[in-house]
C-alpha positions as CSV (number, residue, x, y, z in Angstrom):
1,X,31.4,46.9,-3.7
2,X,28.4,47.4,-6.5
3,X,25.7,50.1,-5.2
4,X,23.3,47.4,-4.9
5,X,25.2,45.7,-2.3
6,X,26.1,49.0,-0.5
7,X,22.3,49.5,-0.4
8,X,21.5,45.6,0.8
9,X,24.1,46.2,3.7
10,X,22.4,49.3,4.6
11,X,19.1,48.1,5.0
12,X,17.4,47.4,8.4
13,X,16.8,43.8,9.8
14,X,14.4,43.3,13.1
15,X,17.6,42.6,14.7
16,X,19.2,46.0,14.4
17,X,15.9,47.6,15.3
18,X,15.4,45.6,18.4
19,X,19.1,46.7,19.5
20,X,18.0,50.5,18.7
21,X,14.8,49.8,20.4
22,X,16.8,48.4,23.5
23,X,19.2,51.5,23.6
24,X,16.1,53.9,23.7
25,X,14.7,52.0,26.6
26,X,11.6,50.5,24.3
27,X,10.0,47.5,24.3
28,X,9.4,45.7,20.8
29,X,8.3,42.1,20.3
30,X,9.9,40.3,17.3
31,X,7.0,40.9,15.1
32,X,6.7,44.7,15.6
33,X,10.7,44.8,15.1
34,X,10.2,43.4,11.9
35,X,7.3,45.7,11.0
36,X,9.3,48.6,12.0
37,X,12.4,47.7,9.7
38,X,10.3,47.4,6.9
39,X,8.9,50.7,7.3
40,X,12.2,52.2,8.1
41,X,13.6,50.7,4.8
42,X,11.0,52.2,2.8
43,X,11.8,55.6,4.2
44,X,15.7,55.0,3.6
45,X,14.9,54.0,0.0
46,X,12.6,57.0,-0.4
47,X,15.6,59.0,0.8
48,X,17.5,57.2,-1.4
49,X,15.5,58.1,-4.4
50,X,15.7,61.5,-3.5
51,X,19.6,61.7,-4.1
52,X,19.2,61.2,-7.6
53,X,17.2,64.5,-8.0
54,X,19.0,67.1,-9.9
55,X,19.0,70.4,-7.6
56,X,21.7,72.6,-9.4
57,X,20.5,76.1,-9.9
58,X,17.8,75.4,-7.3
59,X,17.7,78.3,-4.2
60,X,17.3,77.1,-0.8
61,X,14.0,78.0,0.5
62,X,13.7,80.3,3.7
63,X,10.2,79.3,4.1
64,X,7.6,77.3,1.8
65,X,5.5,80.1,1.7
66,X,6.0,83.3,-0.6
67,X,4.6,85.8,1.7
68,X,5.3,86.1,5.3
69,X,2.7,84.6,8.0
70,X,0.3,87.5,8.7
71,X,0.4,87.9,12.7
72,X,-2.6,88.7,14.8
73,X,-2.7,91.9,17.0
74,X,-1.3,91.6,20.3
75,X,-4.1,92.5,22.3
76,X,-5.8,90.8,25.6
77,X,-8.2,88.5,24.5
78,X,-9.8,86.9,28.0
79,X,-10.2,88.8,31.6
80,X,-7.5,87.7,34.3
81,X,-9.0,84.7,36.2
82,X,-5.6,84.2,38.2
83,X,-7.5,84.6,41.6
84,X,-10.1,82.1,40.5
85,X,-7.3,79.6,39.3
86,X,-5.4,80.1,42.6
87,X,-8.3,79.8,44.7
88,X,-8.1,75.8,44.9
89,X,-4.2,75.5,45.0
90,X,-2.7,74.5,48.1
91,X,0.0,77.1,48.4
92,X,0.5,80.6,47.0
93,X,2.5,83.9,47.6
94,X,2.3,87.2,45.9
95,X,0.1,85.7,43.0
96,X,2.7,82.7,42.5
97,X,2.2,78.9,43.3
98,X,4.6,77.5,45.7
99,X,5.7,74.1,45.4
100,X,8.2,71.6,47.3
101,X,12.0,72.4,46.7
102,X,13.2,69.7,44.2
103,X,16.7,71.0,44.1
104,X,19.0,72.0,46.7
């Protein structure tokens, strides 16, 4: 099997996209399935072209930035408004919202 045959068999078609959409509980019509198949095949083609790039001697990056990200000061920037927010709550206790039990 040649490389082009292997690539041809790996391409997605509308039926495969419809099957995947069904498994994911997504509803796609035939036009959408064909459109997504075409888009996904373009993405897979780009990924295939990346395989041809020589990366020998290239160190992996921990971050795309040379310098660490600056952190802002950890200080209070707003007043506590919990009482105002909880004034409209149906039920509160000790500063916490009370909700119906969902797991017994």
